[in-house]
A tleap script that builds the chain and sets N, CA, C and O, in Angstrom:
source leaprc.protein.ff14SB
mol = sequence {
  NMET ASP GLN ASP PHE SER ALA THR GLY GLU
  VAL ASP GLY GLU HIE VAL THR VAL THR VAL
  THR GLY GLU VAL ASP MET ALA THR ALA ASP
  GLU LEU PHE ARG ALA ALA THR PRO ALA THR
  VAL ALA ALA ALA THR VAL ASP LEU ARG ALA
  VAL THR PHE PHE ASP SER ALA ALA ILE HIE
  THR LEU ILE ARG LEU ALA ASP ARG TYR PRO
  GLY ARG LEU THR VAL VAL PRO SER SER ARG
  VAL LEU ARG VAL LEU GLU ILE SER GLY LEU
  ALA GLY GLN PRO TRP LEU LYS PRO CGLU
}
set mol.1.N position { -2.408 46.213 60.856 }
set mol.1.CA position { -3.270 45.468 59.944 }
set mol.1.C position { -4.693 45.985 60.095 }
set mol.1.O position { -5.101 46.424 61.170 }
set mol.2.N position { -5.447 45.922 58.987 }
set mol.2.CA position { -6.831 46.369 58.968 }
set mol.2.C position { -7.660 45.496 59.932 }
set mol.2.O position { -7.717 44.275 59.794 }
set mol.3.N position { -8.294 46.154 60.902 }
set mol.3.CA position { -9.080 45.432 61.876 }
set mol.3.C position { -10.275 44.724 61.248 }
set mol.3.O position { -10.765 43.738 61.798 }
set mol.4.N position { -10.744 45.207 60.115 }
set mol.4.CA position { -11.895 44.615 59.442 }
set mol.4.C position { -11.503 43.545 58.415 }
set mol.4.O position { -12.375 42.915 57.817 }
set mol.5.N position { -10.211 43.341 58.210 }
set mol.5.CA position { -9.778 42.332 57.222 }
set mol.5.C position { -9.985 40.903 57.793 }
set mol.5.O position { -9.754 40.618 58.969 }
set mol.6.N position { -10.429 40.051 56.885 }
set mol.6.CA position { -10.463 38.618 57.166 }
set mol.6.C position { -10.330 37.860 55.865 }
set mol.6.O position { -10.782 38.313 54.813 }
set mol.7.N position { -9.709 36.709 55.949 }
set mol.7.CA position { -9.609 35.802 54.821 }
set mol.7.C position { -9.840 34.400 55.384 }
set mol.7.O position { -8.974 33.826 56.043 }
set mol.8.N position { -11.023 33.871 55.108 }
set mol.8.CA position { -11.458 32.642 55.698 }
set mol.8.C position { -11.561 31.602 54.604 }
set mol.8.O position { -12.292 31.786 53.631 }
set mol.9.N position { -10.821 30.494 54.760 }
set mol.9.CA position { -10.868 29.436 53.757 }
set mol.9.C position { -11.678 28.232 54.242 }
set mol.9.O position { -11.571 27.813 55.395 }
set mol.10.N position { -12.490 27.685 53.329 }
set mol.10.CA position { -13.228 26.473 53.583 }
set mol.10.C position { -12.780 25.437 52.547 }
set mol.10.O position { -12.876 25.675 51.343 }
set mol.11.N position { -12.299 24.309 53.015 }
set mol.11.CA position { -11.798 23.270 52.122 }
set mol.11.C position { -12.886 22.218 51.916 }
set mol.11.O position { -13.509 21.739 52.864 }
set mol.12.N position { -13.093 21.876 50.630 }
set mol.12.CA position { -14.049 20.831 50.256 }
set mol.12.C position { -13.279 19.895 49.299 }
set mol.12.O position { -13.150 20.196 48.113 }
set mol.13.N position { -12.784 18.795 49.801 }
set mol.13.CA position { -11.971 17.916 48.980 }
set mol.13.C position { -10.645 18.597 48.617 }
set mol.13.O position { -9.858 18.980 49.482 }
set mol.14.N position { -10.435 18.730 47.307 }
set mol.14.CA position { -9.184 19.348 46.814 }
set mol.14.C position { -9.404 20.832 46.430 }
set mol.14.O position { -8.574 21.425 45.740 }
set mol.15.N position { -10.518 21.416 46.880 }
set mol.15.CA position { -10.845 22.798 46.524 }
set mol.15.C position { -10.983 23.632 47.787 }
set mol.15.O position { -11.568 23.197 48.779 }
set mol.16.N position { -10.434 24.836 47.731 }
set mol.16.CA position { -10.648 25.786 48.849 }
set mol.16.C position { -11.390 27.007 48.309 }
set mol.16.O position { -11.109 27.517 47.224 }
set mol.17.N position { -12.344 27.445 49.115 }
set mol.17.CA position { -13.049 28.714 48.808 }
set mol.17.C position { -12.679 29.697 49.921 }
set mol.17.O position { -12.891 29.426 51.103 }
set mol.18.N position { -12.130 30.828 49.525 }
set mol.18.CA position { -11.664 31.841 50.458 }
set mol.18.C position { -12.565 33.053 50.331 }
set mol.18.O position { -12.730 33.593 49.237 }
set mol.19.N position { -13.146 33.483 51.431 }
set mol.19.CA position { -13.984 34.680 51.454 }
set mol.19.C position { -13.166 35.761 52.176 }
set mol.19.O position { -12.711 35.592 53.308 }
set mol.20.N position { -13.008 36.879 51.457 }
set mol.20.CA position { -12.168 37.975 51.939 }
set mol.20.C position { -12.990 39.223 52.166 }
set mol.20.O position { -13.843 39.584 51.356 }
set mol.21.N position { -12.712 39.890 53.308 }
set mol.21.CA position { -13.380 41.172 53.614 }
set mol.21.C position { -12.346 42.179 53.991 }
set mol.21.O position { -11.252 41.826 54.433 }
set mol.22.N position { -12.682 43.445 53.818 }
set mol.22.CA position { -11.784 44.542 54.243 }
set mol.22.C position { -10.762 44.912 53.210 }
set mol.22.O position { -10.990 44.764 52.009 }
set mol.23.N position { -9.627 45.399 53.682 }
set mol.23.CA position { -8.568 45.898 52.819 }
set mol.23.C position { -7.519 44.862 52.595 }
set mol.23.O position { -7.001 44.285 53.551 }
set mol.24.N position { -7.183 44.603 51.324 }
set mol.24.CA position { -6.097 43.698 50.981 }
set mol.24.C position { -4.944 44.569 50.490 }
set mol.24.O position { -5.014 45.184 49.426 }
set mol.25.N position { -3.879 44.604 51.294 }
set mol.25.CA position { -2.722 45.465 51.010 }
set mol.25.C position { -1.454 44.765 51.478 }
set mol.25.O position { -1.460 43.566 51.757 }
set mol.26.N position { -0.397 45.505 51.557 }
set mol.26.CA position { 0.868 44.944 51.957 }
set mol.26.C position { 0.823 44.247 53.313 }
set mol.26.O position { 1.528 43.263 53.538 }
set mol.27.N position { -0.010 44.762 54.212 }
set mol.27.CA position { -0.112 44.169 55.573 }
set mol.27.C position { -0.923 42.912 55.619 }
set mol.27.O position { -0.750 42.113 56.539 }
set mol.28.N position { -1.826 42.692 54.646 }
set mol.28.CA position { -2.753 41.586 54.702 }
set mol.28.C position { -2.656 40.559 53.583 }
set mol.28.O position { -3.220 39.469 53.673 }
set mol.29.N position { -1.930 40.923 52.522 }
set mol.29.CA position { -1.856 40.065 51.327 }
set mol.29.C position { -1.313 38.667 51.624 }
set mol.29.O position { -1.798 37.681 51.070 }
set mol.30.N position { -0.299 38.578 52.505 }
set mol.30.CA position { 0.232 37.254 52.821 }
set mol.30.C position { -0.754 36.383 53.544 }
set mol.30.O position { -0.747 35.162 53.382 }
set mol.31.N position { -1.598 36.986 54.335 }
set mol.31.CA position { -2.651 36.217 55.072 }
set mol.31.C position { -3.663 35.646 54.049 }
set mol.31.O position { -4.106 34.505 54.175 }
set mol.32.N position { -4.014 36.455 53.045 }
set mol.32.CA position { -4.869 35.980 51.958 }
set mol.32.C position { -4.215 34.805 51.258 }
set mol.32.O position { -4.873 33.797 51.001 }
set mol.33.N position { -2.916 34.916 50.942 }
set mol.33.CA position { -2.231 33.817 50.255 }
set mol.33.C position { -2.233 32.551 51.106 }
set mol.33.O position { -2.470 31.460 50.588 }
set mol.34.N position { -1.976 32.681 52.392 }
set mol.34.CA position { -1.981 31.512 53.296 }
set mol.34.C position { -3.341 30.843 53.377 }
set mol.34.O position { -3.443 29.616 53.413 }
set mol.35.N position { -4.390 31.665 53.405 }
set mol.35.CA position { -5.762 31.103 53.504 }
set mol.35.C position { -6.110 30.338 52.226 }
set mol.35.O position { -6.876 29.376 52.270 }
set mol.36.N position { -5.544 30.766 51.077 }
set mol.36.CA position { -5.849 30.193 49.808 }
set mol.36.C position { -4.957 29.020 49.405 }
set mol.36.O position { -5.133 28.433 48.337 }
set mol.37.N position { -4.023 28.692 50.248 }
set mol.37.CA position { -3.034 27.632 49.878 }
set mol.37.C position { -2.830 26.588 50.947 }
set mol.37.O position { -1.695 26.299 51.326 }
set mol.38.N position { -3.943 26.003 51.453 }
set mol.38.CA position { -3.723 24.894 52.378 }
set mol.38.C position { -3.057 23.703 51.608 }
set mol.38.O position { -3.223 23.562 50.396 }
set mol.39.N position { -2.334 22.897 52.327 }
set mol.39.CA position { -1.507 21.846 51.697 }
set mol.39.C position { -2.286 20.849 50.853 }
set mol.39.O position { -1.722 20.306 49.903 }
set mol.40.N position { -3.517 20.588 51.144 }
set mol.40.CA position { -4.238 19.462 50.496 }
set mol.40.C position { -5.054 19.874 49.294 }
set mol.40.O position { -5.769 19.026 48.761 }
set mol.41.N position { -5.007 21.107 48.824 }
set mol.41.CA position { -5.876 21.523 47.725 }
set mol.41.C position { -5.161 21.691 46.388 }
set mol.41.O position { -3.955 21.931 46.326 }
set mol.42.N position { -5.947 21.555 45.323 }
set mol.42.CA position { -5.435 21.684 43.969 }
set mol.42.C position { -6.154 22.787 43.177 }
set mol.42.O position { -5.807 23.048 42.024 }
set mol.43.N position { -7.160 23.438 43.798 }
set mol.43.CA position { -7.943 24.460 43.115 }
set mol.43.C position { -8.470 25.446 44.179 }
set mol.43.O position { -8.630 25.113 45.353 }
set mol.44.N position { -8.729 26.683 43.698 }
set mol.44.CA position { -9.197 27.695 44.648 }
set mol.44.C position { -10.164 28.633 44.009 }
set mol.44.O position { -10.080 28.945 42.821 }
set mol.45.N position { -11.113 29.090 44.844 }
set mol.45.CA position { -11.986 30.197 44.513 }
set mol.45.C position { -11.744 31.265 45.563 }
set mol.45.O position { -11.756 30.996 46.764 }
set mol.46.N position { -11.518 32.522 45.072 }
set mol.46.CA position { -11.280 33.642 45.989 }
set mol.46.C position { -12.398 34.620 45.773 }
set mol.46.O position { -12.530 35.211 44.701 }
set mol.47.N position { -13.225 34.794 46.824 }
set mol.47.CA position { -14.383 35.727 46.755 }
set mol.47.C position { -13.934 37.043 47.348 }
set mol.47.O position { -13.714 37.161 48.553 }
set mol.48.N position { -13.800 38.048 46.465 }
set mol.48.CA position { -13.354 39.387 46.874 }
set mol.48.C position { -14.482 40.394 46.863 }
set mol.48.O position { -14.223 41.597 46.840 }
set mol.49.N position { -15.725 39.944 46.877 }
set mol.49.CA position { -16.861 40.865 46.737 }
set mol.49.C position { -17.008 41.820 47.925 }
set mol.49.O position { -17.622 42.876 47.777 }
set mol.50.N position { -16.466 41.481 49.090 }
set mol.50.CA position { -16.529 42.360 50.253 }
set mol.50.C position { -15.237 43.138 50.504 }
set mol.50.O position { -15.058 43.711 51.579 }
set mol.51.N position { -14.346 43.163 49.528 }
set mol.51.CA position { -13.069 43.895 49.629 }
set mol.51.C position { -13.269 45.362 49.347 }
set mol.51.O position { -13.902 45.730 48.357 }
set mol.52.N position { -12.739 46.195 50.201 }
set mol.52.CA position { -12.931 47.652 50.085 }
set mol.52.C position { -11.699 48.392 49.555 }
set mol.52.O position { -11.798 49.544 49.134 }
set mol.53.N position { -10.546 47.731 49.576 }
set mol.53.CA position { -9.300 48.321 49.081 }
set mol.53.C position { -8.418 47.219 48.576 }
set mol.53.O position { -8.368 46.145 49.176 }
set mol.54.N position { -7.702 47.457 47.460 }
set mol.54.CA position { -6.925 46.424 46.810 }
set mol.54.C position { -5.721 47.097 46.160 }
set mol.54.O position { -5.894 47.919 45.260 }
set mol.55.N position { -4.507 46.770 46.592 }
set mol.55.CA position { -3.333 47.453 46.061 }
set mol.55.C position { -2.419 46.514 45.294 }
set mol.55.O position { -2.814 45.395 44.970 }
set mol.56.N position { -1.209 46.951 44.999 }
set mol.56.CA position { -0.269 46.157 44.190 }
set mol.56.C position { 0.144 44.884 44.907 }
set mol.56.O position { 0.383 43.871 44.249 }
set mol.57.N position { 0.235 44.896 46.202 }
set mol.57.CA position { 0.583 43.662 46.945 }
set mol.57.C position { -0.551 42.637 46.763 }
set mol.57.O position { -0.294 41.438 46.654 }
set mol.58.N position { -1.768 43.103 46.732 }
set mol.58.CA position { -2.910 42.198 46.522 }
set mol.58.C position { -2.928 41.660 45.094 }
set mol.58.O position { -3.242 40.491 44.870 }
set mol.59.N position { -2.597 42.499 44.147 }
set mol.59.CA position { -2.474 42.011 42.757 }
set mol.59.C position { -1.408 40.954 42.652 }
set mol.59.O position { -1.596 39.941 41.978 }
set mol.60.N position { -0.297 41.176 43.307 }
set mol.60.CA position { 0.816 40.220 43.283 }
set mol.60.C position { 0.354 38.871 43.864 }
set mol.60.O position { 0.742 37.803 43.389 }
set mol.61.N position { -0.474 38.957 44.889 }
set mol.61.CA position { -0.992 37.730 45.511 }
set mol.61.C position { -1.861 36.940 44.506 }
set mol.61.O position { -1.763 35.715 44.420 }
set mol.62.N position { -2.708 37.658 43.753 }
set mol.62.CA position { -3.536 36.939 42.777 }
set mol.62.C position { -2.661 36.295 41.690 }
set mol.62.O position { -2.950 35.185 41.243 }
set mol.63.N position { -1.609 36.978 41.270 }
set mol.63.CA position { -0.679 36.414 40.271 }
set mol.63.C position { -0.016 35.132 40.850 }
set mol.63.O position { 0.119 34.125 40.155 }
set mol.64.N position { 0.372 35.196 42.074 }
set mol.64.CA position { 0.987 34.012 42.723 }
set mol.64.C position { 0.016 32.888 42.780 }
set mol.64.O position { 0.386 31.740 42.536 }
set mol.65.N position { -1.279 33.190 43.109 }
set mol.65.CA position { -2.270 32.132 43.154 }
set mol.65.C position { -2.572 31.543 41.774 }
set mol.65.O position { -2.804 30.342 41.633 }
set mol.66.N position { -2.563 32.416 40.757 }
set mol.66.CA position { -2.770 31.926 39.389 }
set mol.66.C position { -1.639 31.013 38.958 }
set mol.66.O position { -1.872 30.048 38.229 }
set mol.67.N position { -0.408 31.298 39.396 }
set mol.67.CA position { 0.721 30.414 39.113 }
set mol.67.C position { 0.616 29.110 39.873 }
set mol.67.O position { 0.974 28.053 39.355 }
set mol.68.N position { 0.135 29.180 41.076 }
set mol.68.CA position { -0.009 27.952 41.909 }
set mol.68.C position { -1.142 27.053 41.407 }
set mol.68.O position { -1.025 25.829 41.461 }
set mol.69.N position { -2.219 27.636 40.926 }
set mol.69.CA position { -3.400 26.888 40.473 }
set mol.69.C position { -3.716 27.167 38.993 }
set mol.69.O position { -4.778 27.703 38.677 }
set mol.70.N position { -2.794 26.802 38.090 }
set mol.70.CA position { -3.002 27.117 36.680 }
set mol.70.C position { -4.278 26.427 36.151 }
set mol.70.O position { -4.412 25.205 36.220 }
set mol.71.N position { -5.200 27.232 35.628 }
set mol.71.CA position { -6.472 26.743 35.125 }
set mol.71.C position { -7.436 26.298 36.162 }
set mol.71.O position { -8.502 25.779 35.830 }
set mol.72.N position { -7.097 26.484 37.441 }
set mol.72.CA position { -7.941 26.020 38.523 }
set mol.72.C position { -8.194 27.113 39.606 }
set mol.72.O position { -8.472 26.808 40.766 }
set mol.73.N position { -8.086 28.371 39.182 }
set mol.73.CA position { -8.351 29.485 40.066 }
set mol.73.C position { -9.514 30.273 39.526 }
set mol.73.O position { -9.612 30.546 38.329 }
set mol.74.N position { -10.423 30.644 40.468 }
set mol.74.CA position { -11.529 31.540 40.154 }
set mol.74.C position { -11.484 32.705 41.152 }
set mol.74.O position { -11.414 32.493 42.363 }
set mol.75.N position { -11.525 33.920 40.637 }
set mol.75.CA position { -11.563 35.111 41.449 }
set mol.75.C position { -12.828 35.887 41.172 }
set mol.75.O position { -13.071 36.277 40.030 }
set mol.76.N position { -13.647 36.122 42.191 }
set mol.76.CA position { -14.899 36.873 42.072 }
set mol.76.C position { -14.639 38.245 42.713 }
set mol.76.O position { -14.536 38.333 43.937 }
set mol.77.N position { -14.530 39.324 41.907 }
set mol.77.CA position { -14.096 40.603 42.427 }
set mol.77.C position { -15.297 41.470 42.852 }
set mol.77.O position { -16.420 41.303 42.377 }
set mol.78.N position { -14.996 42.412 43.780 }
set mol.78.CA position { -15.935 43.531 44.033 }
set mol.78.C position { -15.744 44.496 42.867 }
set mol.78.O position { -14.819 44.342 42.070 }
set mol.79.N position { -16.622 45.491 42.773 }
set mol.79.CA position { -16.475 46.492 41.707 }
set mol.79.C position { -15.156 47.268 41.878 }
set mol.79.O position { -14.524 47.635 40.888 }
set mol.80.N position { -14.743 47.516 43.124 }
set mol.80.CA position { -13.493 48.216 43.355 }
set mol.80.C position { -12.294 47.381 42.922 }
set mol.80.O position { -11.357 47.895 42.312 }
set mol.81.N position { -12.332 46.096 43.240 }
set mol.81.CA position { -11.222 45.200 42.829 }
set mol.81.C position { -11.196 45.108 41.323 }
set mol.81.O position { -10.126 45.162 40.716 }
set mol.82.N position { -12.350 44.970 40.713 }
set mol.82.CA position { -12.393 44.835 39.264 }
set mol.82.C position { -11.808 46.119 38.620 }
set mol.82.O position { -11.078 46.017 37.634 }
set mol.83.N position { -12.093 47.248 39.122 }
set mol.83.CA position { -11.545 48.518 38.580 }
set mol.83.C position { -10.033 48.515 38.677 }
set mol.83.O position { -9.357 48.892 37.720 }
set mol.84.N position { -9.484 48.100 39.807 }
set mol.84.CA position { -8.024 48.064 39.968 }
set mol.84.C position { -7.438 47.069 38.959 }
set mol.84.O position { -6.408 47.354 38.348 }
set mol.85.N position { -8.061 45.935 38.779 }
set mol.85.CA position { -7.557 44.942 37.815 }
set mol.85.C position { -7.662 45.445 36.362 }
set mol.85.O position { -6.817 45.145 35.519 }
set mol.86.N position { -8.727 46.217 36.103 }
set mol.86.CA position { -8.830 46.834 34.775 }
set mol.86.C position { -7.700 47.809 34.518 }
set mol.86.O position { -7.077 47.788 33.456 }
set mol.87.N position { -7.440 48.657 35.488 }
set mol.87.CA position { -6.367 49.647 35.362 }
set mol.87.C position { -5.000 48.970 35.208 }
set mol.87.O position { -4.142 49.462 34.474 }
set mol.88.N position { -4.802 47.861 35.887 }
set mol.88.CA position { -3.513 47.166 35.850 }
set mol.88.C position { -3.390 46.263 34.591 }
set mol.88.O position { -2.339 45.662 34.369 }
set mol.89.N position { -4.433 46.172 33.793 }
set mol.89.CA position { -4.363 45.374 32.591 }
set mol.89.C position { -4.671 43.890 32.805 }
set mol.89.O position { -4.400 43.074 31.925 }
set mol.90.N position { -5.219 43.541 33.930 }
set mol.90.CA position { -5.508 42.139 34.243 }
set mol.90.C position { -6.994 41.743 34.111 }
set mol.90.O position { -7.366 40.623 34.462 }
set mol.91.N position { -7.815 42.627 33.623 }
set mol.91.CA position { -9.261 42.340 33.544 }
set mol.91.C position { -9.602 41.172 32.607 }
set mol.91.O position { -10.667 40.569 32.735 }
set mol.92.N position { -8.727 40.860 31.693 }
set mol.92.CA position { -8.970 39.780 30.731 }
set mol.92.C position { -8.468 38.418 31.148 }
set mol.92.O position { -8.503 37.474 30.360 }
set mol.93.N position { -8.004 38.306 32.374 }
set mol.93.CA position { -7.484 36.991 32.840 }
set mol.93.C position { -8.592 35.960 32.944 }
set mol.93.O position { -9.694 36.274 33.394 }
set mol.94.N position { -8.309 34.737 32.534 }
set mol.94.CA position { -9.366 33.683 32.536 }
set mol.94.C position { -9.874 33.346 33.942 }
set mol.94.O position { -10.992 32.853 34.096 }
set mol.95.N position { -9.060 33.609 34.959 }
set mol.95.CA position { -9.481 33.302 36.318 }
set mol.95.C position { -10.405 34.353 36.906 }
set mol.95.O position { -11.011 34.113 37.950 }
set mol.96.N position { -10.529 35.495 36.279 }
set mol.96.CA position { -11.390 36.573 36.768 }
set mol.96.C position { -12.831 36.364 36.317 }
set mol.96.O position { -13.105 36.300 35.119 }
set mol.97.N position { -13.742 36.258 37.262 }
set mol.97.CA position { -15.163 36.012 36.958 }
set mol.97.C position { -16.051 37.070 37.631 }
set mol.97.O position { -16.648 36.814 38.677 }
set mol.98.N position { -16.131 38.265 37.016 }
set mol.98.CA position { -17.007 39.302 37.556 }
set mol.98.C position { -18.457 38.839 37.495 }
set mol.98.O position { -18.846 38.107 36.585 }
set mol.99.N position { -19.262 39.275 38.479 }
set mol.99.CA position { -20.690 38.913 38.467 }
set mol.99.C position { -21.452 39.842 37.583 }
set mol.99.O position { -22.667 39.702 37.442 }
savepdb mol mol.pdb
quit
């Protein structure tokens, strides 16, 4: 696993904000999902501005989160993450909020 990876969730009522750093890939994507899905929440914000690598496993995790939080997910991407989502055809998703 990427030594620089972290996914830290802060719960405020029924909302979790997850700040992610490092590489999100097959080895770390499940940890991101776990951080974003504590039992007591109904909405999530995932801050990916400090992510340096993002692969298909990471994309799959975002799709899973969008399914779990329909209409209640916000993803703030880094420029690298945004480019990967553009290439994959997901740049128009309502949950994606580039700065």
